[in-house]
C-alpha positions as CSV (number, residue, x, y, z in Angstrom):
1,M,-16.6,-36.1,1.5
2,G,-17.9,-36.5,-2.1
3,A,-17.8,-34.1,-5.0
4,V,-20.3,-31.4,-5.4
5,Q,-23.2,-32.7,-7.5
6,A,-23.2,-30.2,-10.4
7,E,-26.5,-31.5,-11.7
8,S,-28.2,-31.3,-8.4
9,V,-31.7,-29.9,-7.8
10,F,-30.1,-26.7,-6.6
11,F,-28.3,-25.9,-9.8
12,R,-31.6,-26.5,-11.6
13,S,-33.4,-24.2,-9.2
14,L,-31.0,-21.4,-10.0
15,E,-31.4,-22.0,-13.7
16,L,-35.2,-21.9,-13.3
17,A,-35.0,-18.6,-11.4
18,G,-33.0,-17.2,-14.3
19,G,-35.8,-17.8,-16.7
20,A,-35.9,-19.5,-20.1
21,G,-32.6,-19.7,-21.9
22,S,-30.6,-19.1,-18.7
23,R,-27.1,-20.7,-18.5
24,R,-25.5,-22.7,-15.8
25,P,-25.1,-20.3,-12.8
26,T,-21.6,-19.0,-12.2
27,G,-19.9,-16.9,-9.5
28,A,-22.1,-16.3,-6.5
29,G,-24.9,-18.3,-8.0
30,S,-22.8,-21.3,-8.4
31,Q,-21.3,-21.0,-4.9
32,R,-24.8,-20.8,-3.5
33,A,-25.9,-23.9,-5.3
34,R,-22.8,-25.7,-4.1
35,I,-23.5,-24.7,-0.5
36,L,-27.1,-25.8,-0.7
37,D,-26.1,-29.1,-2.3
38,A,-23.4,-29.5,0.4
39,V,-25.7,-28.9,3.4
40,T,-28.2,-31.4,2.0
41,R,-25.6,-34.1,1.6
42,A,-24.2,-33.3,5.1
43,V,-27.6,-33.6,6.7
44,V,-28.3,-36.9,5.0
45,D,-24.9,-38.3,6.1
46,K,-24.8,-37.0,9.7
47,G,-28.2,-35.8,10.7
48,Y,-29.2,-32.1,11.1
49,A,-28.1,-31.7,14.7
50,R,-24.6,-33.0,14.1
51,V,-23.9,-30.9,11.0
52,T,-21.7,-27.8,11.4
53,V,-20.9,-24.9,9.1
54,A,-17.4,-26.4,8.8
55,D,-18.9,-29.6,7.4
56,V,-20.8,-27.6,4.8
57,V,-18.0,-25.4,3.6
58,A,-15.7,-28.4,3.3
59,R,-18.2,-30.3,1.1
60,A,-19.0,-27.2,-0.9
61,E,-15.3,-26.3,-1.3
62,V,-15.9,-22.7,-0.4
63,S,-14.6,-20.5,2.4
64,R,-16.4,-19.7,5.6
65,R,-16.5,-16.1,4.5
66,T,-18.3,-17.1,1.3
67,F,-20.8,-19.1,3.4
68,Y,-21.6,-16.2,5.7
69,E,-21.9,-13.8,2.8
70,Q,-25.0,-15.7,1.8
71,F,-26.3,-17.3,5.0
72,Q,-26.7,-16.3,8.6
73,N,-26.1,-19.7,10.0
74,K,-26.6,-23.5,9.5
75,E,-30.4,-23.2,10.0
76,D,-30.7,-20.4,7.4
77,C,-28.7,-22.4,4.9
78,F,-30.7,-25.6,5.5
79,L,-34.1,-23.8,5.1
80,A,-32.9,-22.2,1.9
81,A,-32.0,-25.6,0.6
82,Y,-35.4,-27.0,1.4
83,E,-37.2,-24.1,-0.2
84,A,-35.1,-24.0,-3.3
85,G,-35.5,-27.7,-3.8
86,A,-39.2,-27.6,-3.3
87,Q,-39.5,-24.8,-5.9
88,A,-37.6,-26.9,-8.4
89,V,-39.9,-29.9,-7.8
90,M,-43.0,-27.7,-8.2
91,S,-41.5,-26.2,-11.4
92,D,-41.1,-29.8,-12.8
93,I,-44.8,-30.5,-12.1
94,V,-45.9,-27.2,-13.7
95,A,-43.7,-27.9,-16.8
96,A,-45.1,-31.4,-17.1
97,L,-48.7,-30.1,-17.0
98,S,-47.9,-27.2,-19.4
99,A,-46.8,-29.8,-22.0
100,V,-50.1,-31.6,-21.9
101,S,-52.7,-31.0,-24.6
102,P,-55.6,-28.9,-23.4
103,A,-57.9,-31.7,-24.5
104,E,-56.5,-34.1,-21.9
105,G,-58.8,-34.6,-18.9
106,W,-58.1,-34.1,-15.2
107,R,-57.4,-37.7,-14.5
108,T,-54.5,-37.8,-17.1
109,R,-53.3,-34.5,-15.7
110,T,-53.3,-35.9,-12.2
111,R,-51.3,-38.9,-13.2
112,L,-48.8,-36.8,-15.1
113,A,-48.4,-34.4,-12.2
114,L,-47.6,-37.2,-9.8
115,E,-45.3,-38.9,-12.2
116,A,-43.4,-35.5,-12.5
117,F,-43.4,-35.2,-8.7
118,T,-41.9,-38.6,-8.1
119,D,-39.5,-38.4,-11.0
120,S,-38.2,-35.1,-9.8
121,L,-37.6,-36.4,-6.3
122,A,-36.0,-39.7,-7.7
123,A,-33.6,-37.6,-9.7
124,S,-32.3,-35.9,-6.5
125,P,-32.6,-38.7,-3.9
126,E,-30.6,-36.9,-1.2
127,F,-32.9,-33.9,-1.4
128,A,-35.9,-36.2,-1.4
129,R,-34.8,-37.6,2.0
130,V,-34.3,-34.1,3.4
131,F,-37.7,-33.1,2.0
132,F,-39.6,-35.9,3.7
133,V,-37.5,-37.1,6.6
134,D,-34.7,-34.8,7.9
135,I,-36.8,-31.7,7.8
136,L,-38.8,-33.0,10.7
137,G,-35.8,-32.8,13.0
138,A,-34.6,-29.4,12.1
139,G,-36.7,-27.2,14.5
140,H,-39.9,-25.3,14.5
141,R,-39.0,-23.0,11.7
142,A,-38.3,-26.0,9.5
143,V,-41.6,-27.5,10.3
144,E,-43.4,-24.2,9.6
145,L,-41.7,-24.0,6.2
146,R,-42.6,-27.6,5.5
147,Q,-46.3,-26.7,6.2
148,R,-46.1,-23.7,3.8
149,V,-44.7,-26.0,1.1
150,Y,-47.4,-28.6,1.7
151,D,-49.9,-25.8,1.3
152,L,-48.5,-25.0,-2.1
153,F,-49.0,-28.6,-3.1
154,S,-52.5,-28.5,-1.8
155,E,-53.2,-25.5,-4.0
156,R,-51.9,-27.4,-7.0
157,L,-54.1,-30.4,-6.3
158,G,-57.0,-27.9,-5.8
159,L,-56.5,-26.8,-9.4
160,L,-56.8,-30.4,-10.6
161,A,-59.9,-30.8,-8.4
162,L,-61.4,-27.7,-9.9
163,R,-60.8,-29.0,-13.4
164,A,-62.5,-32.2,-12.3
165,S,-65.7,-30.4,-11.2
166,Q,-65.7,-28.4,-14.5
167,E,-65.4,-31.6,-16.6
168,D,-67.8,-33.8,-14.7
169,A,-71.1,-32.7,-13.2
170,S,-71.1,-35.5,-10.7
171,I,-68.0,-34.1,-9.1
172,G,-68.5,-31.0,-6.9
173,A,-66.1,-28.8,-5.0
174,V,-63.5,-30.8,-3.0
175,P,-63.1,-29.3,0.5
176,D,-59.7,-27.8,1.4
177,L,-59.5,-30.2,4.3
178,V,-59.7,-33.2,1.9
179,L,-56.9,-31.7,-0.2
180,R,-54.7,-31.2,2.8
181,A,-55.3,-34.7,4.0
182,L,-54.5,-36.0,0.5
183,V,-51.2,-34.1,0.5
184,G,-50.4,-35.5,3.9
185,G,-51.2,-39.0,2.8
186,I,-49.1,-38.7,-0.3
187,G,-46.2,-37.3,1.9
188,E,-46.5,-40.3,4.3
189,L,-46.4,-42.8,1.5
190,V,-43.4,-41.1,-0.1
191,Q,-41.6,-40.9,3.2
192,R,-42.2,-44.6,3.8
193,H,-40.9,-45.6,0.4
194,I,-37.8,-43.5,0.9
195,L,-37.1,-45.2,4.2
196,T,-37.8,-48.7,3.0
197,E,-36.9,-48.7,-0.7
198,G,-34.9,-45.6,-1.3
199,A,-35.7,-42.4,-3.1
200,A,-34.2,-43.4,-6.4
201,S,-37.1,-45.8,-7.1
202,L,-39.9,-43.4,-6.2
203,G,-41.2,-43.5,-9.8
204,E,-42.6,-47.0,-8.9
205,L,-44.9,-45.3,-6.5
206,A,-46.5,-42.9,-9.0
207,P,-49.3,-45.1,-10.2
208,A,-50.5,-45.8,-6.6
209,L,-50.3,-42.1,-5.7
210,A,-52.3,-41.2,-8.8
211,Q,-55.0,-43.8,-8.0
212,L,-55.2,-42.4,-4.5
213,A,-55.5,-38.8,-5.7
214,I,-58.1,-39.6,-8.3
215,Q,-60.3,-41.6,-6.0
216,A,-60.1,-39.0,-3.3
217,I,-61.2,-36.2,-5.6
218,E,-63.9,-38.4,-7.1
219,G,-65.2,-39.5,-3.7
220,A,-65.1,-36.1,-2.0
221,G,-66.4,-34.4,-5.1
222,A,-69.3,-36.8,-5.3
223,V,-70.3,-36.2,-1.8
224,S,-70.1,-32.4,-2.3
225,A,-72.2,-32.6,-5.5
226,A,-74.9,-34.9,-4.0
227,P,-78.2,-33.0,-3.3
228,A,-79.1,-32.5,0.4
229,S,-81.7,-35.0,1.7
């Protein structure tokens, strides 16, 4: 069944939730991370529909009682894994941008954000597959959660687009629809790469994603800034 991945995205997400200087989670926190890691690996191996709570507790090496102390059912557990992993990926992006000099322009920031995004996913390839592939077969609540997460990524791109308009007078406001389309396009390209090349090599896709994002912001922003005829 495979050992619990103690360095998985879910242990990192709990450390992030604990704030700066927090230690590796223990007790209930560690058990929760083990369960989230286990449900992710089980779904990748068997598909969401075929996974049972028994599969999850066996992989996590916890009791059914421990599982039900933290989650209502398989769906609740799976959605918690998706959300925790997404938060960890977003935290990696924020951390990468926070380390950039304020003098760096929006194009550099866009490249670094997408490098952090792909590197974070590549470091947790099983979660990456769940994030972009398996979530689509887990029911309407899962699809709704995926949309909310995509909205958060759209907001992050919106901040980069806003910075672009502040730095360059030829770039106007980028419509929200364009930002959502950009996130959707990035998601489609990442999904394809995972299915054809594997998530571990997602870093190779970062330059193309950055070029796509930069050109989309420049193009949409230029149209917005152009005077009406």
